N, C-alpha and C positions, 0 to 999 in steps of 0.2 A: 542446584543452582543457588547462587547466593542471594538473589533478589526474590523474595517470596511472592511478590506481585506477578512475577513471570509465570508462576505455576497456578495462579488462581483461575477459577473457572471463567470469570469475566475476561481476564487477560487472554486466556486461550481462545475464547470466542472472538475477541477483537482481532487477534493475530490471524486466526483462520479466515475471517471475513476479508482482511486486507490481502492475504496471500491469494485467496480465491478470486478476488476482484482483479488482482494484477496478473493472473495467469494468462489473460487474453492480451495478445499483442496490440490490438486496437486500444484497449483501455490503458495499457501501459504507455502507449503513445500519447493519449490524452493527458494522462498525469504528467508526463514529461513536458508536453507543451505548456500546460498550466503552471508547472513548477518553475519554468524559465521565462514566464511572461506575466502580464497583468491578467486580472479576471476577464473572462470572455463570455459572450452570449453563445447560444447554440448556433446562431447565424454566423458569428465570427469563426467558431470552431468548424462549421461546415464548409466555410470558404477555403480551408486548408486541408480538406479531406474529400475522399471519394464517397463517403457515406452520406446517406440522406439525413435530414434533420430527425426523422423518426428513429433511424438507426443509432444516431448519436444519443438521442434521448434515452434509449434503452441502456446504452453503456453508461451514461451519466447516472442513471437510476441504480446501477450496480455499484458505482464508485462512491456515491454519496452516503448510503447507509454504512459502508465500510469505514467512513470517517475520512476518506482521502480527499474529498471535495466538500466545499460549502457552497450552498446556493443562496443568493440573496437577490431580492427583487429591487430593481431600480426602474421606477416608472412601470412600463409594460414589459420590460425585459427581465429575464432571470440571468444573473451573472454567476458563473462558476469560478470558484477560487480554490487553489490547491491548499491543503492543510498538511503540514509536514509531520505532525505528531505521530500518526500511525506508522510512518516509515522510520521515525526515530525509535519508536518502541520495537519495531522489527529488527532494527540494527542492534539494539541492546540485547535482544533475545538471541539473535544469531551469534553475537560475540560470546554470550554465556554458553550456548550449545557448543560452539567451536572450542572453547576452553575445556569443557567437559570431555569432548572427544580427544583433544590433545592429551589430557591427563590419562584417559582410558588407554589410548595407544601407547603412552609412555609406560604404563603398568604392564601392558601386554608385551612390549619390547623387553622390559626387564625380566619378565617371566620366561620368555622364550630364550633369552641369552644366558640363563642360569646354567 
């Protein structure tokens, strides 16, 4: 890979945490909701979901350490806001991996066609 930060241990851990957090359909839905709207409280998120507030809290507590959400207090409420940086990093990573695979497949094709 051309970007040395993509292979660093810290980078691998961040990407693994983001991939793990997004593997659940409910969490992916929460990220989508927050990415396309304003910051929301657990009550606001619960009004659009069949999950309880406790269930939502568990999912939010998985997304937040992965860096996908930011929690900020406004009075007595916690508002959850989408953070795009981890997804941008995943996008760069997947493009790099895709380019490596394309190159490897090109070499294999050239070898087989000899």
